[in-house]
C-alpha positions as a LaTeX table, in Angstrom:
\begin{tabular}{lrrr}
\hline
Residue & $x$ (\AA) & $y$ (\AA) & $z$ (\AA) \\
\hline
Met1 & $-55.30$ & 69.57 & 56.20 \\
Gly2 & $-56.25$ & 69.66 & 52.52 \\
Glu3 & $-59.26$ & 68.47 & 50.60 \\
Lys4 & $-59.70$ & 64.84 & 49.60 \\
Thr5 & $-59.85$ & 64.79 & 45.79 \\
Ile6 & $-58.80$ & 61.19 & 45.11 \\
Asp7 & $-60.97$ & 58.31 & 46.31 \\
Val8 & $-59.28$ & 54.90 & 46.34 \\
Arg9 & $-61.51$ & 51.82 & 46.25 \\
Lys10 & $-60.72$ & 48.14 & 45.92 \\
Gly11 & $-61.53$ & 46.41 & 42.68 \\
Asp12 & $-61.83$ & 47.30 & 39.04 \\
Pro13 & $-63.27$ & 50.70 & 38.08 \\
Cys14 & $-67.01$ & 51.26 & 38.15 \\
Arg15 & $-68.83$ & 52.81 & 35.22 \\
Gly16 & $-70.22$ & 56.29 & 35.27 \\
Glu17 & $-68.93$ & 59.83 & 35.47 \\
Ile18 & $-70.49$ & 60.87 & 38.80 \\
Ala19 & $-69.47$ & 59.55 & 42.23 \\
Val20 & $-72.22$ & 59.64 & 44.87 \\
Tyr21 & $-71.32$ & 59.61 & 48.56 \\
Leu22 & $-74.00$ & 59.06 & 51.20 \\
Ser23 & $-73.63$ & 59.91 & 54.88 \\
Gly24 & $-76.90$ & 59.67 & 56.71 \\
Arg25 & $-79.24$ & 62.12 & 54.99 \\
Lys26 & $-76.39$ & 64.01 & 53.33 \\
Val27 & $-75.60$ & 63.31 & 49.67 \\
Leu28 & $-72.46$ & 64.52 & 47.92 \\
Arg29 & $-72.06$ & 64.19 & 44.16 \\
Met30 & $-68.68$ & 64.63 & 42.52 \\
Lys31 & $-67.52$ & 64.39 & 38.91 \\
Ile32 & $-64.92$ & 61.74 & 38.15 \\
Thr33 & $-62.22$ & 63.36 & 36.01 \\
Lys34 & $-59.69$ & 60.51 & 35.87 \\
Arg35 & $-59.19$ & 56.89 & 36.93 \\
Glu36 & $-55.99$ & 55.00 & 37.74 \\
Ile37 & $-55.89$ & 51.24 & 38.24 \\
Gly38 & $-53.15$ & 49.19 & 39.88 \\
Arg39 & $-51.72$ & 47.83 & 43.10 \\
Leu40 & $-52.24$ & 50.06 & 46.13 \\
Glu41 & $-48.62$ & 51.31 & 46.03 \\
Glu42 & $-49.06$ & 52.21 & 42.35 \\
Val43 & $-52.14$ & 54.39 & 42.83 \\
Val44 & $-51.10$ & 55.99 & 46.14 \\
Arg45 & $-47.77$ & 57.71 & 45.56 \\
Ser46 & $-45.56$ & 60.41 & 47.05 \\
Asp47 & $-47.05$ & 62.95 & 44.60 \\
Asn48 & $-50.71$ & 62.30 & 45.55 \\
Tyr49 & $-51.06$ & 60.62 & 48.97 \\
Val50 & $-52.31$ & 63.79 & 50.74 \\
Leu51 & $-55.12$ & 64.03 & 48.17 \\
Val52 & $-56.13$ & 60.46 & 49.12 \\
Ile53 & $-55.75$ & 60.74 & 52.92 \\
Pro54 & $-55.40$ & 64.46 & 53.83 \\
Ser55 & $-54.33$ & 63.68 & 57.41 \\
Ala56 & $-51.48$ & 61.39 & 56.32 \\
Val57 & $-47.96$ & 62.58 & 57.08 \\
Thr58 & $-46.21$ & 60.12 & 54.73 \\
Val59 & $-47.11$ & 58.00 & 51.74 \\
Glu60 & $-46.42$ & 54.94 & 53.91 \\
Gly61 & $-48.96$ & 56.21 & 56.45 \\
Ala62 & $-51.61$ & 56.65 & 53.76 \\
Val63 & $-50.97$ & 53.16 & 52.37 \\
Ala64 & $-51.03$ & 51.64 & 55.88 \\
Tyr65 & $-54.38$ & 53.33 & 56.61 \\
Leu66 & $-55.90$ & 51.94 & 53.39 \\
Arg67 & $-54.41$ & 48.47 & 54.03 \\
Gln68 & $-56.14$ & 48.46 & 57.43 \\
Leu69 & $-59.40$ & 49.66 & 55.87 \\
Tyr70 & $-59.32$ & 46.91 & 53.23 \\
Asp71 & $-57.96$ & 44.25 & 55.61 \\
Gly72 & $-56.78$ & 41.17 & 53.76 \\
Tyr73 & $-57.46$ & 42.49 & 50.24 \\
Asp74 & $-54.42$ & 42.20 & 47.99 \\
Gly75 & $-55.85$ & 42.81 & 44.53 \\
Val76 & $-56.31$ & 45.70 & 42.17 \\
Phe77 & $-57.36$ & 49.17 & 43.37 \\
Thr78 & $-58.94$ & 52.07 & 41.50 \\
Ala79 & $-58.11$ & 55.70 & 42.25 \\
Tyr80 & $-60.94$ & 58.04 & 41.27 \\
Tyr81 & $-59.92$ & 61.67 & 40.79 \\
Val82 & $-62.97$ & 63.76 & 41.68 \\
Val83 & $-64.07$ & 67.42 & 41.67 \\
Arg84 & $-67.10$ & 68.99 & 43.31 \\
Leu85 & $-70.11$ & 69.59 & 41.12 \\
Met86 & $-71.29$ & 73.17 & 41.19 \\
Gly87 & $-74.92$ & 73.80 & 41.93 \\
\hline
\end{tabular}
């Protein structure tokens, strides 16, 4: 399994250049290097789906997982391309 380097979220892009992920007391900060906006099938493609959902076997599997996560949402999605901050 690879590393997740694209984070897909529903809605228009947020401002800022740093993504902050919180999990309990752990904080992970990553630099946003690129944004893509569109329908889910436009931002999750055959050339990048394993960077979105590393455990996915197919692009259809990755899209299905995200559809279940965002149950009922049928709007615009933003794909954030992220890299770890050193330090």
